[in-house]
N, C-alpha and C positions, 0 to 999 in steps of 0.2 A: 251445451250439455257435455261437451268433451271433458270439461273439468270435473264434472260429476262422475263420469266413468273412470277417470284417473283416480279420483278420491276413493272409489269403491275398492280398487285393487291395491292402492298404496297405503290405505289406513291400516289393514292388518299386516302389511309388509313392514311398515315403519314400527308398529307396535312390537312385532316379533323381533326386529333388530335391536330395539331398545331393551327388551326383556332378555335377549340373549347376551348382549354385550355388557349391560349395566345392571342386570337383575340383582346380583349380590350387593351392589352398591346402594340401590334404591329400596331393597327389601321386598318381602313377599307381598304385602298389601299393595304397594305401588305397582308391582309387576302385574298382579291380576287386574287391577283397575285400568291400567294402560291397555292391556291386551283385550279386555272385555270392551272397553270403550272403542278400540279400533274396529272390532268386529261389529259392534253396535252401530257405528257410523256406516259401515258397509250395508248393514241390514236396512237401516232407515233410508239410505240413498237408493237401495234396490227397490224399496217400496215406492219411492218417488218415480223411479224409472218405469216400474210396472204400471203404476197409475197413469203415467204419461202416455204409454203405449196402449194400455187396455181401455182406459176411461176417456182420456183426452184425445185419443186418436193420433198421437204423434207418429211421424214417419220413422221407419227403421233407420238407424245410423250405421253407416259403413264407411269408415275412414281410417287413414293412416296417422298414427301418432308420432312415429319415429322410423326413419329409414336407416337401417343398419349398414347395408352394403348393396351395391349393384354390380353383378358379375355377368358379363356377356348377355346383358339384357334381363337377367333374372334378378328381380327385386326382392331383397330380404328385409321385411318390415315388421314393426310392431304396430298393430292396429286393432280396432274394436268393431265387432258386428253386434249391434244391439237391436234385436228384433224380438218377437214374442217368445220364441224358444229360449233365447239367452236371458231375457228378462225374467222368465219363470225360473230358470235354473239358478240365477244369482240370488234370487229371493229365497229359494229353498235352501241353498248352500249356506248363505249367511245366517238364516234363522236357526237352522240346526246347529251350526257352528257356535252361535251365540248361546244356545241352551247348553251345549257341551262345555263352553268356557265357564259359565256360571256354575254348572255341576262340578267342574274340576276343583273349584275352591274348597268344596267339602270333601270330595273323594281323595284328593292328593294333599290334604292338609298337613299330614305329618311326614310327607316324603322329602328327603333331602334334595331331590332334583326338581323342586317345585317351580322355580323360575325357568329352568331349562325346558320343562314340559310346556309351560305357557308359550315360550318362544317357538317351540316346534309346532304347536297346533295353530298358532297364528300364521306361521309360514305355510303350513299345510292349506289353510283357508285361502291365502294369497295365491298359491299355486293353482288351486282348483278354479278360482275366479278368473285367473289368466287363461286357463284352458277353455272355459265355457264362453268367454267374451271374445275369443280370438276371431279374426277374419281371414286368417291365412294359415297354411300348414306349418310354417316355421314357428309361429307363436303357439300353435296347437301342440307341436312336438316339445316345445320348451315346457309348457304346463304339464304335459304328459310325463316327461322325465322328472320334473320337479316334484310332483306328487309321489313319484316312485322313490326318489331320494329321501324325502322327508318321512315317508312311510317306513323306510328302512330304519331311520333314526328312532321313530316312535315305537315300532314293533320291538326293537332291541333297546328300548329305553332303560330297562333294568339290566344293564350290560354285565352285571356281575353274575347273572344266571346263564349257565351254558345253553339252556333251552331257549332263552330269549335271543341269544346271539345266533343260534342255529336257525330259528324262525325268521329272523330279519334277513339273514343271508339267503335263506330259501326263497323268501319273497322277492328279494332283489334278483336272484338268478333266474327264477321262473319268468319274471316280468321281462328280463332281458331277452328271453326266447321270443316272447310275443312282440317286444319292441323291435326286434330285428325284422320280423315280417312287416310291421308297421312302417319302419323306415324304408324298406324295399318298396312298399306301396306308394309312399310319398315320392320316392325316386322315380318310379314308373310314371306317376302323374306329371312330374317335372319333365320327363323325357317326352311324353306325348303332347303336353300343352305348353311347356316352356314357362310355366307360371306356378307360383305358390298361393296366389290369391283365390279364395273360394269362388268369387263371382266369375272370374275368368275360367277357372277349371270347370265349373258347372256349365258355363256357356259352351265349352268345348267338349262336353261329355258325349254328344252324339258322334263326334269324330273319333273318340277313343273306342266307342262301341262298334264302329265300322271297321276297326283294324283287328288284326290277329297277330299272335306271337307263338313261336314254336319253342316251347319249353323242352320238349323232346323231339328229336328228328322225325319229320313226317307226321307230326301230331299237333296240328295248330289248335290254339286256344283263343277264344275271344279275349281281346286285350282288357275290356272292362271287367270281365269275370276274374282275370288274374289280379287286376288292381283291387277290386272289392274284396276278394278272398285274402289278399295280403293285408289290407286294412283291418279286416275282421280278425286276423290272427293277433294283431295288436289288441283288439277289443277282448279277445279270449283271455289274454294275459291280465289285463287291467280288471275286467269284469268277471274273471274267474270262471270261465266256461271249460268244460271237459275237453281235453285233458290237462289244461293249464290252470286247474282249480286248486291244486294241492297246497298252495301257499296260504290260502285264505283261512282255513281252520287254525293253522299254527299262528296266525296273527293275533290270536287270543293271548299270547304271551305278553303283549303290551298292556298297559293300564286300561281299564274298562272305558274311560272317556274316549280314548282314541279308537277303541273297537267300535264304539257308536258312530264316531265321525267317519271312519274308513268305510264301514258297512252301510251306513244310512244315506249319506248325501254327497260324499266326495269320491275318493279313488275308484271304488268298484262301479260307480255309476258313470264314470268317464267313458267307458267303452260303449255303453248304451247310448249316451248322448252323442258320441262321435258317429255311430251308425245312423242315428236319426238325422244328424246334421248332414251326413253324406247321402241322404235319400235320393237326390238327383242322380247320383252315380249308381247306387244299388238297384234302383228301379229299372236300370237298363241291363240287368243280368239276372235272369231267372235262376241260373245255377248258383250264384252267390246267395240269393235269397233263400233257396232251398237248403243250402249249407247252414246258414244262420238258423233256419227253422229247426232242422234236425239236431244240431248241436245244442241249441237252447232247450229243446224238448228232453233230450237225454240228460242234460244238467238238471232240469226242473224235477224230474221224477227220481232219478237214481241218487242224486245228492240228498234229496229229501229223505230217502230211506235211511241214510246214515244217521240222521238226527234221532231216529227211533231208538238206537242202541247207545246213545251218548248219556253219560252221567254228570258231566261237567255242564253247569247251567249256561255258561258262556258259549260253549261249543254247540249246544243245541241251537242257540240263536244264530251262531255262525253258519251252521249247515242250513238253517232256514234262509239266511241271506243267499247262499249258493243256489238254493232252489228257486227263490224269488227272482234272482237275476236270470235264471233260465226262463222263467215266465216272460220277463221283459224281452229277452232275445227272441222268444217264440213270436211275440207280437211284431217285432221288427221283421222277422222272416216272413210273416204273413202280410207284409206291407201295411199293417195297422200301427204305424209309427206313433200316432197320437195316443193309442192305447198303451203302448210301451212307455211313453213319457208320462202318461197319466198314472200308470202303476208305479213308475219311479217316484212321482210326486207323493202319492199316498204312502208308499213304502218308506220314504224318508222319515216320515213322522212316526209311524208305528214301530219301525225297526229301531230308530233312535230311542224311542220310549222303552222298548223291551230291553235293550242293552243297558240303559240307565237304571231301569228297575232291577235288572240282574245285579248291577253294581251296588244298588242300595241294599239288596239282600247280602251281598258279599261284605259290605261295610259292617252291617249289623252282626254278622257271624264271624267277625275278625278274619276276613279274607278266606273263608271257607267257600269252595265252589262246587263241591260234590253234593248233588241233590239227595244222595242216599243218607246224608247227615243233615238233612233239613226237615221240613214238615211242620205243619201247624203254625206257620208264621202269620196267618191271617189276623189273629187277635193281637199280635204284637206290632204289626206294621200295616195299619189300615190304609194309609194313603198309597203306599207302595202296592198293596194288594189290589185296590180298585183301579189304579192306573195301569197296572200290569194286566189286569183282566180286560180292560179296554183295548190295550195293545194286542193281546192274544186273540180277542174276537175279531179285530181288524185284520190280523194276519190270516186267519182262516176264512175270511170273507163272510162273516156273520151278517145277515141282512141289516141294512141301515148304516153299517160302519163304512169308513172310507175304503177299506180293502174290499168290501163287497162290490162297490160300484166299479172299481178298477179291474178287479180280477174277473168278475162275471162278464164284463164287456170284452175283456181280453179273450176269454174262453170262447165266447160266441163268435168273435172275429175269426179265430182260428178255425172254428167249425165251418165258416163260410168261405175260407180260403180255397182257391182252386190251384194248388201247387204241389209239386212232388214232395212227399213227406208230410203233407197236411194231416192225413188220416192218423199217422203215427203220432204226430204232435198233439192232436186233439185227445187221443187216448192218454198220452203221457200227462198233459196238464190236468185232465179231469181226474185221473188216478192220483195225481199229486195233491189234489185237494184233500182227499182222504188222509194221505200220509201227513200232510201239513197239520191237519186238525189233530191227528194222533200224537205226533211228537210235541206239538205246542201245548196241548192240555195234559199230556203226561208230565211235562216240565212244570206246568202250573199246579197241578194237583200234588205232585211230589214236593213242591216247595211250600205251598201255602195251606194244604189240607192234610188230612191223615194224622197219624201219631207223630209226636215230636221226637226226632231222632238226632238232634244236635248234641254236642258235648255239654256236660254240665256247666263248665265255665262260660261257654257261649250263651247258654240260657240265662244265666244270672244277670248278664248285662244287656240282654236283648231289648231293644227299643226302636222306635221309628227313627229314620235318618233325619238330620238337621234340615232346616228350610232351604238351604242352598242346594240340597239334593232333591227335595220333594217339589219345590216350585217348578223347576224345569220339567219334572214328571207331569205335573198338572197341565202346564202350558203345552206340552207335546200330546197329552191325552185328548185335549179339546179338538185339535184338527184331526187326530186319528179317528175320532168319533163322527165328526160332522162335515169335514171339508169335502167329502164326496158329493154331498147334496148341492153344494154351490158350484162345483167345478165340472161335473160330468157333462152338463149341457154345453157350455162353451168350449171346453177342452176337447171333448170327443166328437160332438155332433154339431158344433157351432162354427166350424172353420176358424177356431181360435188361432192356429199356427199360420194360417195364410200361406205365403210364399216361403216361410221358414222350412216347411216340410212339403215335398212335392211327391205326389203319388199319381201314377198313370191311371186313367179312368178304368181300364180293364182290371186293375189290381185293387181298386178302392173298396175294400170289404166294409169299411166303416160307413160308407155312404148308404149301403143297403140297410145296415142296422139303424142308421139315423133316420131313415124314412119312416120308421115305426116308433121313433122316440117322441114321447109326449110329456116329458118331464121326469124328474127324479122319483116322484111318488109312484107314477105308473111303472117306471123301470123297476122299482122295488117290488111292486105287486107282481109284475111279470117274473122277476127273479126268484120270488118265493116258490115258484113251480119249476124252476130250472134244476137240472140234475146236480149242478155244482153245490147248491145249497143243501140238498139232502145228503149228498156224499160228505160234505163237511160236518153235518150234524151226526152222521154215522161215525165219523172219525172221532168226534168229541165224545160220543157215547162209549165207543170202544176204549178210549183213554180212561174215562171214569170207571168202566167195568174192570179193566186190568190193573189200575193203580189203587182204587179205593175199595171196590167191591170184592174182587177176587185176585189179589196180588200173587197168590200162590200159583195161578195159572201161568203167569209170566215165566216163572222158574221152570215149570214143566215144558212150556213151549221152547225155552232156550235149550233144554236138554234134548228135546225131540228133534229140533232142527239145528243141530250143532254145526253142520257144514255152512248153512246159510248165515247163522249168527257169526261164525268165524269170518266169513267173507265181509260182512258188514262191519264188524269190529276192526278188521284190518283194512277197511276203506277200499275194498276191491283190489287191494295189494298195489295200488298206484305208488304209494310211498316206498314199499319194498322194491318194486321194479325200478323206481328212480334211484334208490340208494344202491342197489346191487348191480343193476345193468347200466344206467346212465352215469351215475356218479362213480360206481365201481369200475365200469368200463373206461371212463375217462382217466381214472387213476392208473389203470393198467396200461393204457396208451401212453400216458405221461411217463410211467416207469420204463416203458419200452424206449421211448425217445431219450430218456435219461441214460439208460444203460448203453444203448446203441449209438445214439447221436452225441450225447454229452461225454460219457465215459470213454466209449470206444473210438469214436471219430474225432471229436474236438480235443478231449484230453489225451486219449491214447495215440492218435495219429498226428494231429496238427500241433498240439502243444508239447506233450512229452515225446512224441515221435520225432518232431523237429529237433528237440534238444538232444535226443539220443543219436540222431543222424549227424548232427554237428559234432557231437563228441566222438562218434566213430570216425568221421572224416578227419577230425583234428588229430586223433590217435595215429591214423595212417600218415598224415602229413608230417607229424612230429618225427617220424623215423628218417625223413629226408635230412634232418638237421643233426648229423652224427658228430660233427666237430673235427673229423679227419680231413686233412687237406687233399689227400689223394682221391677221396670220394667226390669232393667238389670239382677237382680237375677232370676226373672221369666223366662227371655229369656235363661239364663244359664241352668236352670232346664229343660226347654223344649228341649234345645240342647242336654243336657246330656241324657235325656230319649230317644231322637231320636237316639243318638249314640249307647246306650245300646240295643235298639230294633234292630238296623241294625246288631250289632255283634251277637245277639241271632239268628237272621234270617239266617245269614251266617252259623252258626253252625247247 
């Protein structure tokens, strides 16, 4: 099977290299066929791997493919860990990526960077597959950084736009902050265990937990807490948790297909996957788990509020991603790792669906993204309408959809958690359900219902998107609607993950919920009475009332709550703080170093000062060469007298 695992990661890599180096030579059609075929190979082989592990009962694979270096006993290797967690992840990543590749044929049809874009998204898929299949921290960090680099290229794909360049640089720099913490966490693991291999590190986890470290004098911290918090800082950057979330909304500057790929199944889910993979470590630190829980809850609720005031259709979906990533982090912090991964699974389908549906609308309206210039698209775009409706219902957790099963289980797990911050987290995720339904159906109603507000020239040519756009929408809508029925039992309550995820018995909140699980139908009936369902329906009703029934009230509320509206529109002033304090302060410090260090010390003293000093000394020495013989004779006599005096003094 090792050759199969290699083929899964190498197929998109080779396709991306061919598209990038020879795309202009082979043409557009050959480029998209090669890259689509590469990702399709990965998807088919991922299904083979998933079938082997899930149906045929194959043993997990943990092996080294290549040893790069051995330094003082530390082995740096490339290897694969294929268990139930990674098998599920590679299937989701490759399927969503395949849908995005097909969709890109229609969306990027007229773009001059067509071949370059296909090369980037194939390399992006390769990077994520390397990350989730790794069996050691070195390869994990390689995939971690590779998705960051390629995301920088994709967000700034339209590099002639200053906003795209700014957004790509912002994403790169913010992720460097998180990656610095992540790298320190890996370094601490190597320090305490002397290994980069997952199995060896997990085996040595109790020894790490038994040690302490003094970050500040006379203030010891548990070593495992420090390691886990450092690793989570990396996850905060990749998975856009507060306060390292600021890059994600601006990533909308890239083309819509990459927005779907980044937000649904790749980069932003890397942090969630990493924490779940590191469950043997996190389970040994209550402090780290509470940190994850509180930060996730804050992200889930407060980032969702920002979606309510957005008018750009893609940014609404982007803030939805921020909020849903918070939900996943909350599940991880509650030790309900399976619930977090289950929500990651369902979210991948309906979030990719919503982004691609938004892209379909943007295509139809000639790249118009402002929802205030949309409306009434239902009768023009029926396929986009119905598939988007399925995605919206799944996002809010409407009963029976995939999002219902994963979100309701997640909320119940948090309610059962006995951990610091659990009460706040439960309030945040339950309140977030109302907010999610409000901004989701505000977007849906403003886009597809109500009066037509588009420009006349856009209305004249308005029609449904081509099949290369609508087919991926339909294929993503199907799992968004039904996959929860087939997966909730084994993934949440059937010990699907086995040893892939380890939870201490005292922390196993899902075990208590599983004792009452009698099948998806019973879960649905029970969920119909759960507060989350009624809160979601209340949010949907509020969106209908404010958008379609009484839109005038929205303006009145905006004027009445000017301060609150200003805070939300300015995104809690995170960007302003970063621009003026972090970036501005960095520029001031750099200017200080330039004027004092560069101009005054280096140029003024060392370079120019040395030159002036030599010039001064040379000017004085030049006076000794007068050209008069008696001057030289006098100097010789003085010198001889000094020499005789020195000799007499020595005697």
